[in-house]
C-alpha positions in Angstrom: 14.6 -13.3 23.1 14.3 -9.5 22.7 16.5 -8.4 20.1 17.6 -4.9 18.8 18.7 -4.2 15.4 17.4 -2.6 11.6 15.0 -3.8 9.2 17.2 -1.7 7.0 20.2 -3.3 7.4 20.5 -6.4 5.4 24.0 -7.5 6.9 22.4 -7.6 10.2 18.9 -9.5 9.4 20.7 -11.7 7.3 22.9 -12.8 9.9 19.5 -13.3 12.1 17.5 -15.4 9.8 20.7 -17.6 9.5 20.7 -17.9 12.9 17.4 -18.4 14.1 15.8 -19.9 11.5 12.3 -18.1 11.8 9.6 -20.5 10.6 6.7 -17.8 11.1 7.4 -13.8 10.6 4.7 -11.3 11.4 6.4 -8.0 10.0 5.0 -4.3 11.9 8.2 -3.0 11.4 6.9 0.6 9.7 6.8 4.3 9.8 3.1 4.7 10.8 2.5 8.5 11.6 1.2 10.3 8.7 3.0 13.9 9.6 6.5 12.3 9.7 5.9 10.3 7.0 5.0 13.3 4.5 8.4 15.0 6.4 10.6 12.3 5.7 9.4 10.7 2.3 12.8 8.9 1.4 12.8 7.3 4.9 9.3 6.0 5.0 9.9 4.6 1.5 12.8 2.8 3.1 11.3 1.5 5.8 8.0 0.8 4.6 8.6 -0.6 1.1 12.3 -1.4 0.5 12.6 -2.9 4.3 9.7 -5.1 3.8 10.8 -6.4 0.4 14.1 -7.4 1.7 12.7 -9.2 4.6 10.3 -10.8 2.7 13.4 -12.3 0.2 15.1 -13.6 3.3 11.9 -15.2 4.2 11.8 -17.1 0.9 15.7 -17.7 1.6 16.1 -19.0 4.6 12.8 -21.3 4.2 10.3 -19.6 6.7 6.4 -20.9 6.3 5.1 -17.9 6.5 5.4 -14.0 6.1 2.7 -11.9 7.8 2.7 -8.1 6.4 0.5 -6.2 8.8 -0.8 -3.0 6.6 -3.3 -0.3 7.3 -6.4 1.0 5.9 -4.5 4.0 4.8 -3.3 1.8 1.9 -6.7 2.0 0.7 -6.9 5.1 -2.1 -4.0 6.4 -0.5 -3.7 10.4 -0.4 -0.7 10.6 2.3 3.2 8.7 1.7 2.3 6.7 4.4 -0.4 5.2 2.9 1.5 5.4 -0.7 4.1 3.4 0.8 1.7 0.7 2.6 0.2 0.0 -0.2 3.3 -0.6 -2.1 4.0 -3.0 0.7 1.0 -4.4 -0.1 1.5 -4.9 -3.4 5.2 -6.5 -2.8 3.6 -9.3 -0.8 0.4 -9.5 -2.7 3.0 -10.0 -5.9 5.3 -12.7 -3.8 2.6 -14.6 -2.1 1.1 -15.3 -5.7 4.2 -15.8 -8.1 6.9 -17.1 -5.8 8.1 -20.4 -6.0 9.1 -21.4 -3.2 6.8 -22.7 -0.4 6.7 -19.9 2.1 3.2 -18.0 2.3 3.5 -13.8 2.6 -0.2 -13.0 3.9 -1.1 -9.2 4.0 -3.5 -8.4 6.9 -4.8 -4.8 7.0 -6.5 -3.0 9.8 -7.2 0.8 11.1 -6.5 2.4 14.2 -5.2 0.4 17.0 -6.5 1.7 20.3 -3.1 2.4 23.2 -0.3 1.9 20.5 2.0 5.0 20.6 0.7 7.9 19.1 -3.3 7.1 18.8 -5.6 9.1 20.0 -6.9 8.2 22.9 -3.8 8.0 24.9 -3.9 11.6 23.3 -7.1 12.8 24.9 -6.2 11.5 28.0 -3.4 13.2 28.4 -5.3 16.2 27.0 -7.8 15.9 29.8 -5.6 15.5 32.9 -4.0 18.8 31.4 -7.4 20.6 31.6 -7.8 20.6 28.1 -9.0 21.4 25.1 -8.9 18.1 23.9 -8.0 18.5 19.7 -10.2 16.6 17.3 -9.2 17.2 13.0 -12.5 18.0 11.7 -16.2 17.4 13.8 -17.0 14.6 10.9 -13.7 12.3 10.8 -14.4 9.2 11.1 -11.8 6.4 11.4 -11.8 2.5 12.7 -11.0 1.5 15.7 -9.5 -2.0 17.4 -8.1 -3.0 20.8 -4.4 -4.5 20.9 -5.8 -8.1 21.7 -8.5 -7.7 18.8 -5.7 -6.8 16.3 -3.4 -9.8 17.9 -5.9 -12.5 18.0 -7.4 -11.6 14.3 -4.0 -11.3 13.0 -2.9 -14.5 14.3 -6.1 -16.7 13.4 -6.3 -15.0 9.6 -2.8 -16.4 9.3 -3.4 -19.7 10.2 -6.5 -19.6 8.1 -4.2 -18.7 5.2 -1.7 -20.9 5.7 -3.4 -24.3 6.1 -6.7 -23.5 4.0 -6.2 -24.2 0.1 -9.3 -22.6 -0.8 -8.1 -18.9 0.2 -6.5 -17.7 -2.8 -3.8 -16.4 -3.4 -2.5 -12.9 -3.3 -5.6 -11.9 -1.5 -5.5 -9.4 1.9 -6.9 -10.1 5.3 -9.2 -7.6 5.8 -9.7 -7.4 10.2 -13.7 -7.1 10.4 -13.6 -3.7 12.6 -17.4 -2.9 12.7 -19.0 0.7 11.8 -16.5 3.8 12.1 -16.0 5.7 14.7 -16.4 9.8 14.4 -13.4 11.3 16.0 -15.6 14.1 17.8 -18.0 11.8 19.6 -15.2 9.8 20.8 -13.5 12.7 22.5 -16.6 14.0 24.0 -17.6 10.1 25.3 -14.3 10.4 27.0 -14.8 13.7 28.4 -18.4 12.0 29.6 -16.5 9.1 31.1 -14.5 11.3 33.4 -17.8 13.0 34.7 -17.3 16.4 32.7 -19.4 18.2 30.6 -18.1 18.4 26.9 -18.1 21.8 25.7 -18.5 23.4 29.1 -16.1 21.7 31.6 -13.6 20.6 28.8 -13.3 22.6 25.7 -13.0 20.8 22.2 -10.7 22.6 19.8 -11.1 21.7 15.9 -7.7 22.3 14.2 -7.9 21.3 10.8 -7.0 17.7 8.8 -2.9 17.5 9.1 -1.0 17.2 5.2 -2.1 13.1 3.8 -5.0 13.0 6.4 -8.1 11.7 5.1 -12.0 13.0 6.2 -12.6 9.1 6.5 -11.0 6.1 5.5 -12.3 2.4 3.9 -11.8 -1.2 4.1 -11.1 -1.9 0.5 -10.4 0.8 -2.6 -12.8 1.5 -5.5 -10.1 -1.3 -7.5 -10.8 -3.7 -5.2 -13.5 -6.5 -4.3 -14.7 -8.1 -1.3 -14.6 -12.1 -1.3 -16.7 -14.1 0.5 -15.6 -15.9 3.5 -17.1 -17.7 6.1 -14.4 -17.1 9.1 -15.1 -14.8 11.6 -13.5 -11.3 12.1 -12.2 -10.5 8.6 -12.9 -10.9 5.2 -10.9 -11.3 2.2 -10.1 -8.6 -0.6 -8.5 -8.9 -4.7 -7.9 -6.4 -7.2 -10.4 -6.2 -9.7 -7.3 -5.9 -11.9 -5.8 -9.2 -11.5 -2.8 -8.3 -13.5 1.1 -9.3 -12.2 2.6 -6.1 -11.1 6.6 -6.1 -12.2 7.6 -5.5 -8.5 11.2 -5.3 -9.4 10.4 -2.6 -11.7 8.6 -1.1 -8.7 11.6 -1.6 -5.9 14.5 -0.4 -8.6 12.7 3.0 -9.0 11.6 3.3 -5.4 15.9 3.2 -4.7 16.3 5.5 -7.5 13.7 8.1 -6.0 15.4 7.4 -2.5 19.2 8.2 -3.6 18.1 11.2 -5.9 16.4 13.6 -3.3 15.8 15.8 -6.4 12.7 17.6 -7.4 9.1 16.9 -6.1 9.7 13.3 -4.5 5.6 12.9 -3.4 4.6 13.5 -7.1 7.6 10.4 -8.3 6.2 8.6 -5.6 2.6 8.7 -6.8 3.5 8.0 -10.3 5.6 4.9 -9.2 2.2 3.2 -7.4 0.1 5.0 -10.3 
């Protein structure tokens, strides 16, 4: 069954939960484009953070077994609005998993760029190639982590099952999908040109356009305030905060709602302070 609705509309979401009584929820709904989030801060907060918190509450209310939050490496030491909002969503779900008295497990899975997904770089390069170039690269040294759609789906399901049934996995930990070494975007562009039987720089030019606002030169799978936990399972590892102090999520949500409704001042700085 495919239904079209709005994850920010509590009344509509509650009707769906009450009717379908979902047992396992994979929450992948988000504003994921860095530039769009930079230009629409309040909308990014409402979609990526407040809607996530509301859906997690509904999962608890309707006795779902498992709520899985799909996150991103951009939440690690965030430098963009998109990264900030996804980090806050991670914090909310981690807190739920640790502190909830219900039987619902709240799981966070973090990975990088999914090849072939909407807005990803490979379809962009292919389109630019068919148009005769140039292929646009932000920076010669920019790197990103990549995985296929199939890998993303398989590993999310596997990591979720492990967390749901293994008692040894600590609550509140983040499941980070292991994507191997990061890839230079410049190398990826050149490889796509070569696979088309053409010569980079000769047949097809590469244009370096600079990083967009909020973009990093490279991403990391876990941050300076996090530590990697040894994990036997293939395909992913666990991460937890070094400072395991519980965060008052309720205050974060109240402050975010005020921030969205005020529309005054520098929203970016205020968002940073809330996360800080």
